C-alpha positions in Angstrom: 52.8 77.4 103.9 54.9 80.3 105.8 56.4 77.6 107.6 57.7 75.8 104.8 58.8 78.8 103.0 60.7 79.7 106.0 62.5 76.4 106.1 63.5 76.6 102.2 64.7 80.0 102.9 66.7 78.7 105.6 68.1 75.7 103.9 68.9 78.1 100.8 70.8 80.6 103.3 72.8 77.5 104.5 73.6 76.0 101.0 74.7 79.7 100.0 77.1 79.7 103.0 78.5 76.4 102.6 79.1 77.2 99.0 80.6 80.6 99.7 82.8 78.8 101.9 83.8 76.0 99.3 84.5 78.2 96.7 87.1 80.4 99.1 88.5 77.1 100.2 89.1 76.0 96.5 90.6 79.3 96.0 93.0 78.9 98.8 93.9 75.5 97.4 94.8 76.9 94.1 97.0 79.5 95.5 98.8 77.2 97.9 99.5 75.0 95.2 101.2 77.7 93.0 103.2 78.4 96.1 104.8 75.1 96.2 105.2 75.2 92.7 107.2 78.4 92.8 108.9 77.1 95.6 109.8 74.0 94.1 111.3 76.2 91.1 113.3 78.2 93.4 114.7 75.0 95.0 115.8 74.0 91.3 117.6 77.1 90.7 119.3 76.3 94.1 119.8 72.7 93.1 121.3 74.0 89.8 123.1 77.0 90.8 124.5 76.1 94.5 122.4 79.1 95.9 119.1 81.0 96.9 119.0 84.1 94.6 118.8 87.3 96.6 115.8 89.1 97.2 116.9 92.6 98.4 118.6 93.7 94.9 119.9 97.5 96.1 123.1 98.8 94.5 123.0 101.9 96.7 123.4 99.5 99.8 127.1 98.0 99.7 125.7 95.2 102.3 122.9 94.1 99.4 125.6 94.8 96.3 127.9 92.5 98.3 125.3 89.6 98.8 124.1 90.2 94.9 127.9 89.8 94.0 128.3 86.8 96.4 125.6 84.8 94.8 126.7 85.4 91.0 130.1 84.2 92.1 129.2 81.4 93.6 126.2 80.1 91.0 128.1 81.4 87.8 132.3 80.7 88.6 133.0 81.6 84.9 131.2 85.0 85.0 132.7 88.5 86.5 130.3 88.9 88.9 131.6 92.5 89.3 130.2 93.3 85.9 127.3 90.8 85.7 125.8 92.5 89.0 124.9 95.9 87.2 122.8 93.8 84.8 120.3 93.5 87.7 118.0 96.6 86.8 115.9 99.3 89.1 112.7 100.3 87.4 110.9 103.6 87.0 107.1 102.9 86.6 106.6 106.9 85.8 108.6 106.4 83.2 107.4 103.1 82.4 111.0 102.3 81.7 114.0 100.4 83.3 117.3 101.5 84.1 120.9 100.1 84.5 122.8 101.2 88.2 126.3 102.3 87.4 128.8 104.2 89.7 129.6 107.3 88.3 133.3 108.9 88.4 132.8 110.1 91.9 131.1 107.0 93.2 128.1 107.5 93.3 125.3 105.3 92.3 123.3 106.6 89.0 120.8 104.9 86.3 121.3 104.5 82.4 118.6 103.6 80.0 120.4 102.3 77.0 117.3 102.4 74.8 117.1 106.5 75.1 120.4 107.4 76.8 118.7 108.8 79.4 120.6 109.2 83.0 119.3 110.2 86.3 119.9 109.8 89.7 118.3 107.0 92.3 115.2 109.5 93.7 113.2 108.6 90.9 113.6 105.2 90.5 113.6 101.8 92.8 115.1 98.7 93.0 113.5 95.6 92.0 111.2 94.3 94.9 110.6 91.2 96.5 107.8 90.6 93.9 110.1 91.4 90.9 112.6 89.4 92.1 110.8 86.5 92.3 110.0 86.5 88.8 113.3 87.9 87.6 115.6 85.1 88.9 113.2 82.4 87.4 113.3 83.9 84.2 116.4 85.8 83.3 119.4 83.2 83.5 121.3 83.1 80.2 122.6 80.0 79.0 125.8 81.6 78.6 127.4 80.8 81.9 130.1 83.4 81.1 127.5 85.8 80.7 124.3 84.8 82.6 123.0 88.2 82.6 124.9 90.2 80.3 124.8 87.9 77.1 122.1 90.1 74.3 121.6 87.3 72.2 121.6 83.8 74.4 118.4 82.0 75.4 116.8 82.8 78.9 115.8 79.7 80.9 112.6 79.4 83.0 112.4 77.8 86.0 108.4 78.5 86.4 105.9 78.7 83.8 104.5 82.1 84.5 101.0 82.7 83.1 101.7 86.1 81.5 98.3 87.4 81.9 98.9 87.6 85.5 102.4 89.4 84.9 102.3 92.9 85.9 103.7 95.2 83.1 106.0 97.9 83.7 106.0 99.1 80.0 102.3 99.2 78.4 102.4 96.5 75.4 105.8 95.2 76.1 105.8 91.4 77.2 107.9 91.4 81.3 111.1 89.6 80.7 114.4 90.2 78.4 114.6 91.6 75.0 117.4 93.7 73.2 117.6 97.4 72.3 119.9 99.2 70.3 122.2 102.0 72.5 121.3 105.4 71.6 122.2 108.7 72.8 125.5 109.9 74.9 127.3 107.1 76.9 127.8 108.3 80.6 130.8 108.3 82.3 131.3 105.6 85.1 133.9 104.0 87.1 131.5 100.7 87.6 129.1 99.5 85.8 127.9 97.7 82.6 130.4 97.3 80.1 130.1 100.6 78.1 128.8 100.0 74.5 129.2 102.1 71.7 126.0 103.7 70.1 124.3 101.5 68.2 125.1 98.3 69.9 122.6 95.7 70.8 121.9 95.9 74.6 120.0 93.5 76.6 117.1 95.2 78.6 115.2 93.8 81.5 111.5 94.9 81.7 110.2 94.4 85.0 106.9 92.2 86.0 105.4 90.8 89.2 103.3 87.7 89.7 99.8 88.2 90.6 98.0 85.4 92.3 94.9 83.8 90.4 92.3 84.9 92.7 93.8 87.6 94.6 94.1 91.2 93.7 96.4 93.9 93.3 99.2 92.3 95.7 101.9 90.4 94.1 103.5 87.4 95.6 106.6 88.3 97.2 110.0 86.2 97.9 112.4 86.8 101.0 115.7 85.0 100.8 117.1 84.1 103.9 120.0 86.5 103.6 118.0 89.4 103.1 115.6 89.0 105.9 117.1 91.7 107.7 117.0 94.2 105.1 113.3 93.3 104.5 112.6 94.1 108.4 113.7 97.6 108.2 111.8 100.8 107.5 112.0 104.3 107.9 109.5 105.1 110.7 108.1 107.9 108.3 107.0 105.6 105.8 105.7 102.6 108.0 103.0 102.3 109.6 100.9 103.8 106.9 99.8 107.8 107.6 96.5 108.1 108.9 93.9 107.8 107.4 94.8 104.7 105.7 94.8 104.3 101.8 91.8 102.8 100.3 91.2 99.5 100.1 93.3 97.5 99.0 95.5 99.0 101.5 99.2 98.8 99.4 100.7 100.6 102.0 101.1 97.7 104.0 104.2 96.0 102.8 104.8 92.6 103.5 107.9 91.5 105.9 109.7 88.2 106.8 108.2 86.3 109.7 110.3 85.2 112.6 109.7 82.0 114.3 108.0 81.5 117.7 109.7 82.1 121.0 113.3 84.3 119.5 116.1 84.5 121.3 115.5 88.6 121.5 112.0 88.5 123.0 113.6 87.7 126.5 110.0 88.3 128.0 107.8 86.5 125.8 105.9 89.8 124.7 106.6 89.4 120.9 109.1 92.5 121.0 112.8 92.0 119.9 114.8 93.2 122.8 117.9 94.7 122.2 118.8 97.2 124.8 118.3 99.9 127.6 116.0 102.7 126.6 118.8 105.2 126.7 120.7 102.9 124.2 118.1 101.7 121.8 120.5 101.2 118.8 123.8 99.4 117.6 125.5 99.3 114.5 124.9 95.8 112.4 127.9 96.4 110.3 130.3 96.4 113.3 128.4 94.4 115.3 129.0 96.6 118.6 128.0 99.2 120.5 127.8 100.1 124.4 125.3 98.2 126.7 123.6 96.4 123.5 123.1 93.1 123.2 124.9 92.9 119.8 122.9 91.2 116.8 124.3 90.5 113.2 122.5 89.7 109.9 123.1 86.1 110.5 121.7 86.5 114.4 118.5 87.8 112.9 118.6 85.4 110.3 118.6 82.5 112.6 115.6 84.3 114.3 113.1 84.1 110.9 111.1 81.0 110.1 113.2 79.0 107.1 116.4 80.6 108.2 118.7 78.7 105.5 116.0 79.1 102.6 113.3 81.5 101.8 110.1 83.0 102.3 107.0 83.0 99.7 104.1 85.1 100.6 100.5 85.9 99.5 98.3 88.4 100.8 95.1 86.3 100.7 91.7 87.0 99.7 91.4 90.3 101.2 94.6 91.8 99.7 96.2 92.6 102.6 99.3 91.5 103.7 98.5 93.3 107.1 100.2 96.0 109.3 103.5 95.0 111.2 103.8 96.1 115.1 106.4 97.8 116.7 106.6 99.6 120.1 107.9 102.8 120.6 108.1 102.9 124.6 110.1 100.8 127.1 108.2 97.6 127.7 108.1 95.5 131.1 111.2 93.0 131.6 114.9 93.0 131.3 117.2 91.6 128.8 120.1 89.5 130.2 122.7 91.3 132.1 120.6 94.8 132.1 118.4 95.8 135.0 116.6 98.4 132.9 113.4 97.6 130.8 113.9 97.1 127.6 112.5 98.9 124.4 111.7 97.9 121.0 114.7 96.6 118.1 115.7 99.4 116.2 119.1 99.5 114.2 121.7 102.1 113.3 121.9 101.3 109.4 123.9 103.5 106.6 123.3 106.7 108.9 119.9 106.0 110.2 117.9 105.0 112.6 115.5 102.3 112.1 112.9 100.0 113.6 112.6 96.2 113.0 109.1 95.3 112.3 108.3 92.0 113.5 105.6 89.1 113.0 106.1 85.7 114.5 104.7 82.9 113.1 103.0 80.6 114.5 101.9 82.1 117.7 100.8 85.3 115.9 102.5 87.9 118.1 103.2 91.2 116.2 100.3 90.5 113.6 97.8 92.9 112.1 95.3 93.1 115.1 92.8 95.9 113.8 91.8 93.7 111.0 93.2 90.5 111.1 94.9 90.8 107.7 97.6 88.4 108.5 94.7 85.8 109.4 94.1 84.5 105.7 98.1 85.2 104.2 99.2 81.8 102.5 102.8 81.3 102.7 105.5 78.1 101.6 105.9 77.3 105.3 102.4 76.3 106.5 99.4 74.4 104.4 97.4 76.4 106.0 96.3 80.3 106.4 98.5 82.0 109.2 95.3 82.5 111.3 94.7 78.5 111.1 97.9 77.9 112.0 97.6 79.9 115.4 97.5 78.2 118.7 93.8 78.4 119.5 
């Protein structure tokens, strides 16, 4: 009888493991199917408007603002892109509201809430994230071709049927998306921004949201557009990697970044580090594409190094709700770049007056993946039907 009981226990444990694995596989399949559907929606957007929507929406960054204006001009030739661009909002989660950016009389980016008349600087709010950008572009375009974002009355087109129960809300009780508000308070003085409306006028306002996977946690799907890859790969060293000790689970301080393709031209010695110069000159100016003793690279050069260099990446954090910590190296490594005899160091750029690291993850070889928790291994994307761990060479 003991033998029989033991055998039954072993069989039950095997069945439990198989059932669990089957359940996890089904969840991954559902998530992968949703990623495919969202990718198809973005392709439909591009087919209709001739361009992929940008994912880096920072009005304080001239390069990002130029990309936004270029997109609006190409996608909506009847609009005034220099006006429409200011209807791409910023959000402030601490105040549960969104703001419209504008340039004040001194040319500084400020923020304005038409519903309250409140104005403030950009220190307490932030641009839409790559997760919010995904929802914004697929649900925001007006049927008024001259006012794709600014029209307060036209219907908004939806390219993807988002499950509203899985859309994160900025304002409690308010559905994400567009509504209208009555302009209140004193209007700010600006040199560029949304066309000023008198107090009492009807104004469009967007409530940002991000889309959570059906079987995931607090980490929403993220969208990276190809021409914005480099923006998303740069972080202040003081903010990334996360501080020690790390935050409690889920590690929301591990931000996602675009994945590079295997064997990139910058990786001259095959160690996964993007090599740019000698240890004494490890920065270059990507706005001028030049610097002494540096192999100059531009936005388009970096874009070519990434997976899907002409389209976009959609990434899900997977069952562990962790995108994974990206790697960078702070000391010189062995090897040399073409034309240089000294060892090369990690990739950095001098951008907008800051020296920033470029963080890297290389698909499918797995270089740069989080080696501490293997968090990247269960990430799901639109560029592979497998998890990233399954796609790695064995």
